[in-house]
C-alpha positions as CSV (number, residue, x, y, z in Angstrom):
1,M,92.2,-65.1,44.1
2,E,91.2,-67.7,45.1
3,L,90.9,-69.2,48.9
4,I,91.3,-72.8,48.9
5,V,90.9,-75.7,51.8
6,T,92.0,-79.1,51.4
7,P,89.6,-82.4,52.0
8,S,92.9,-82.6,54.8
9,A,92.7,-79.6,56.0
10,L,88.6,-79.4,56.7
11,S,89.2,-82.6,58.5
12,C,92.0,-81.7,60.8
13,F,89.8,-78.6,61.3
14,K,86.8,-80.5,62.4
15,K,88.5,-83.0,64.5
16,E,91.1,-80.7,66.4
17,W,90.0,-77.5,65.8
18,G,86.1,-78.3,66.4
19,F,84.8,-76.5,63.9
20,G,81.4,-77.7,62.9
21,D,79.0,-76.9,60.0
22,G,77.4,-73.5,59.2
23,E,80.7,-72.2,60.7
24,I,82.7,-69.5,59.1
25,I,85.8,-68.8,59.6
26,R,87.5,-65.6,59.0
27,V,91.8,-66.5,58.4
28,F,93.9,-63.1,58.2
29,V,97.2,-61.4,58.3
30,R,99.2,-61.0,61.4
31,Y,102.3,-59.3,62.5
32,V,104.4,-62.4,64.2
33,S,107.8,-60.6,64.5
34,G,110.6,-58.4,62.5
35,G,112.6,-62.0,60.9
36,E,112.9,-62.7,57.4
37,L,108.6,-63.3,57.0
38,P,107.2,-61.4,59.6
39,F,103.5,-62.0,58.3
40,A,101.9,-64.9,58.8
41,F,98.3,-66.3,58.3
42,G,96.0,-66.8,61.8
43,I,92.4,-68.2,61.3
44,T,89.3,-67.5,64.1
45,R,85.8,-67.9,64.0
46,D,84.0,-64.5,63.3
47,T,81.1,-62.4,61.2
48,P,82.2,-61.2,58.4
49,L,82.0,-56.9,58.1
50,D,84.0,-56.7,54.5
51,A,84.5,-60.3,53.0
52,A,86.8,-60.1,49.5
53,V,87.3,-63.5,49.3
54,T,84.9,-66.5,50.4
55,T,85.0,-71.0,49.8
56,V,82.8,-73.1,51.4
57,A,83.8,-76.5,52.6
58,E,81.2,-78.8,53.4
59,A,79.4,-76.4,55.2
60,V,82.2,-74.6,56.7
61,T,82.9,-71.2,55.2
62,F,86.4,-69.8,55.3
63,Y,86.2,-66.3,54.1
64,M,89.4,-63.5,54.3
65,E,88.4,-59.4,55.4
66,R,89.3,-57.2,52.1
67,K,92.3,-55.6,54.7
68,D,93.9,-58.7,54.9
69,T,94.4,-59.7,50.8
70,W,97.4,-57.8,50.4
71,F,99.0,-60.6,51.1
72,L,98.3,-62.5,48.6
73,E,99.3,-60.2,46.3
74,G,97.2,-62.3,43.5
75,K,98.3,-65.5,44.3
76,S,95.9,-68.3,45.8
77,L,96.4,-69.4,49.4
78,K,95.3,-73.4,49.5
79,I,95.2,-74.4,52.8
80,D,96.2,-77.9,53.5
81,S,97.5,-80.2,56.6
82,E,100.8,-82.1,57.7
83,G,99.6,-84.4,60.1
84,E,97.8,-82.2,62.7
85,D,99.5,-79.1,61.3
86,I,97.9,-76.8,59.3
87,V,99.8,-75.2,56.6
88,F,99.5,-72.7,54.2
89,Q,101.0,-72.0,50.7
90,L,100.8,-69.4,48.6
91,S,100.4,-70.3,44.1
């Protein structure tokens, strides 16, 4: 299990979202609908309680709490950008 933040995603976070050096960002799983893909990823500034996966990209820390890693099922999560949109890719 690995959390990867691409340089283009980090640039988007800094320019569009206002994230700065030293910030801690939580990636979490949230329920979005009862359709074909009922769960999605969300992002917020937060303080870790039980971080299971952590990565640092240019002085910005990204992490997932242990309670959210069930969604990864042992896969890696790559956070990337397409223009101004953040995309999440499981591999």
